[in-house]
N, C-alpha and C positions, 0 to 999 in steps of 0.2 A: 769620186767614189773609188774605193780601193778595188784591186783586182780580185782579191780573195775576200769574200764576204759571207758571214754566217747567214743561213737561211736566205740566200740571195734570191731563191725562188719566190719568196713572199715579199721581197722588198718593193716590188712594183706589180701592179695587176697585169695578168697575162690575158685576161678575157676582154681586153679592149685593144683595138688596133693602135699602131704607133701614131697614126694621124689623129685619131680621137684623143689620145693621151696628150699630144702636143697642143691640140686646140683647147683641151681642158686646162692644161697648164697655163696657156696664154690667157685664157679667159678667167682664170682663177683669181682669187683675191690677191692684190699686190701687197708689197710691204715686207718687213722683216719677219712677220709671223709665219710665213710660208717658206722660209729659207731653211728650216730645219735647224739642227744643232750640230756644230762641228766638234764632236767628242774625240779627244786625242786617244791614240792607241794605247798610250801609257796608262790611261785610266782603266781601260779594259784589262790590261795586263795585271795591274795592281789588284783590282777587285777579284780577278780570277785566281791569283795566288792566295789571297786572303781566304777566299771561299774554299779552295782546295785544302789548305792547311786546317781550317776549322772543321770541315767535314771528315777529314782523315782522323782528327783527334776524337771526334764523336764515335766513329766506327771502331777505333782502337779501344776506347773506353768501354764500349758495349761488349766487345769481344773479350776484354781483360777481366771484367767483373762478372763472376758467376751469378750474382744477385740480379743482374740485368739480362740473364739468359732466359728470356720469356718471349712468347709470340709478339707481345706488344712492342718490346724493344727491338726485336728482330725486324718488325715492320718499320720502326723508326730508323733502324740502321739502313734498310733498303731505301728509305726516303732520302737519307744522307748520301747514299751512293748515287741516287738520281741527281741530286744537287751537284755531286762531283762530276757527273757527265757534262753538265753545263760548264763547269769550271775548266775541265780538260779540253773541251771543244773550243772554248773561248781562248784558252792559253795557246793552243796549237794554231788557231787562226791568227791571233795577234802576233805571235812570234814569226810566223811565215810572212805576214804582211810587213813587219818591221825589217826583216832580212831582205825582202824583195825591194822595198822602198829605198834601202841604202845600197842596193846593188850587190849585196853579199850572197844572194841566192838567185839562181836562174832556173826556173822550172818549165818544162815542156807543157804546152797547152793541154795535151791529153792527161798528163799527170795532174795538172792543176784542177782539171774537171773532176777527176776521181777523188782528189782531196776535198774538193767542195762537197761532193756527194757524201763522203764519209763524215764530214763535219755536220752537214744537214741531218744525216741519219742519227748522229749522237744527240743533237738537240731535239729532234722529233721524238726519239726514244725517251729522253728525259721528260718531255711534256706529258706523254702518255703514262709513263711510269710514276711520275710525281702525282698526277691526278688520281691514278689507280690506287697508289699506296695511301694517299690522304683518305680516299673512300674506304679502303680496307681498315685503316686505323679507326675511322669513325664507326664502322660496324663492330670492330673489336671492342671499342669503348662502350658501345651500346649493349653488347652481350655481357660485358663485365659488370655494368650497373644493374641491368634488369634480370640477368640470369647468373648471378654471382655463384650460387651453389652448384650450378651445372657448367660453369665456365670451362673448367679444365677437361671436362668430357666433350664439350662442344668444340673448343679451340685447342685441339691436340697439336703436338709438335709436328706430326705427319701432315695434318691439314694446313698448318702454317707454312711448312716447306712447299707443299703442293700449290698453295696460293701464291707464294713468292715466285716460284718457277713459272706459273701460268702468267703472272703479270709481266715478267721479263720476256717471256716468249711472245706474248701479245704485243708488247712494246716494240720488239725487234721486227716482227712481221709487219706491223702497221707502219712503222717508219720506212721499211723497204717499199711497201706499196705506195706510200706517199711520194717518195723520191721517183718511183717509176712512172706514176700517173699524176704528177703534180699539176698538170694543166687542166685537169678535170675539176669542175666546180663541185662535183659529187664528193670528191675526196675532202675538200675543204669543209663542206657541209657536214660530213661525218665527224671531222675533228671538232668543229664548233658544237655539233649536237652532243658529242661525248663530253665536252667541257660543261655544257649546260646541264646535262643529265647528272654528272657527278656533283655539280654545285647544288642542284636541287636535292639530291639524295642526302648530301651531308647536312644541308640546312634543315631538312625534315628530321633527320636523326638527332641533331643537336638540340633543336627546339623541343622535341619529345623528351630528350634526356633532362634538360634543364627544367622543363615543366613538371616532370613527375619524379625526378631523382630525390628531391628534398622530402616529398611526401612518402616515397618509398623508404627513405632512411628513418623517418619517424615511426612508421608502422612496424618496422622490424627491430627497432632499437630495444624495445622492452622484452624481446624474446631471445635474440642472439646478438651478442655484442661484437663478436669477431667479424661477421659479415658486414656490420654497420661500419666498423673502422675501414674494412676493405672497400666498401662502397664510397666512403668518404674520400679515400685516396683515388678511387676511380673517377669521382666527380672532379677532383683536382686535375686528373689526366684529361678529362673532357674539356676543362677550361683551357688547358695548355694547347690542345689540338684545335680548339676554336680560334685561339690566337693565330695558330699556324694557318688555319683556313682563311682568316681575315688578311693576313700578310700575303698569302698566295693570291688571293683575289685582287688585292691592290697592285701587286707586282706583275701578275700575268694578265689582268683584265685589259689593259691597253693593247697588248699583243693580240688577244682574241677579238677585240673590237676592230683592230686592223684587218684581221681575217674576214670579219663580217662585212666591212666596207669594201674589201676587194670583190666580194661576191655581189653585193647589193648596189654599189655606186662607184664602179671603177673609173668613170670619166667625170664624175661630179667635181667641180672646182674645190669645194670644201673638203671632199674626201681626198683629193690629190694633195691638198695642203696637209692633211692628217698623215698621209703616207711619208711625208718628208721628215717626220719625227721617229722614224723606225729605229735609229740608233739609240734614242732615248728609251724606247721600249726594251731594247736589248740590255741596256744598263739596269733597268728595273728588274728584269729577269735574273741577272747576275746578283743584284742586291738581295733578291729572295734567297739565293743560295748562301749569301753571307749572313742573313738575319736568322734563318732557321736554326743553325747550331746554337746561337745565342739564346734562343727561346728554350731549347732543350736544357741548357745549363742553368738558366735562370729559374726554371720551374721544377727541376729535379735535383734534390739534395744529394742523392746517391750518385747520379751522373756527375755532379759537380765535384764531389769528393774523388771519384775515380779519375776524372780529367786532371785534377791537381796531381794525383799520383803519376799519371802518364807523363805529364809535362816535366815533373821533377826528375823522373827516371831518365827522360831523354836528355836532361842536362848532366 
């Protein structure tokens, strides 16, 4: 195991004694399945660089195009920044590990501990902010579809800015609390509960949107055409964000299952076997940061056109 590891606090359960962990490991299922995966640092570095470039392009495109200056795209921009936090922390962690492994960098133990805490805080902040902004975007889509005529009075720019500031503040505070009290199961339970709450909230909103949106479109089409077109584009946005939700669940689900097992069965042999795949869960998290920008570009023609302009101007 490398000296510097992202989320090292969650790599192994702390609510079991070393003796119990050793016994569980010895009694655990033998064979190659419980040896984990040896993922090279170069793969972490490559995925981190790709994710960082992609999300930077998305942020640049949204800032460049005035047609994308709306609360919805501001929230998507914040989601891209959350993905960038994962990329930056992964790049910093991997670069330091490579330098230390090749003897090019020697860091004092105290400095190394502070670096670990900073990386853990970045990743924890990205977890909370990504979940929060996915929930905010779901609520925004819900308002767009069912309260189209009042959307601009409900989701004003001031409220959008206040929402974004609140999410970033809450993410920073919660990650600080987590790093400080990481040995408390209550902290992990709060994080797991927050994940489940946001997941249920988004599922309920999306189910309601797709169940009633088409009926809503038909009932208003004979009276006002412009809102109908607007709602049609909003339904497309809801589909886009549903894809984002599905990708997020696939990529982050194993990590949260890891947290649940740490709380519920830290010494169980099969749980111990599951813990050995922690690096794979980290790869999935980084893959989420890589896939999200591709979804934005694939589903939004305006964003696709602006990204093309940004890339051509950079050359």
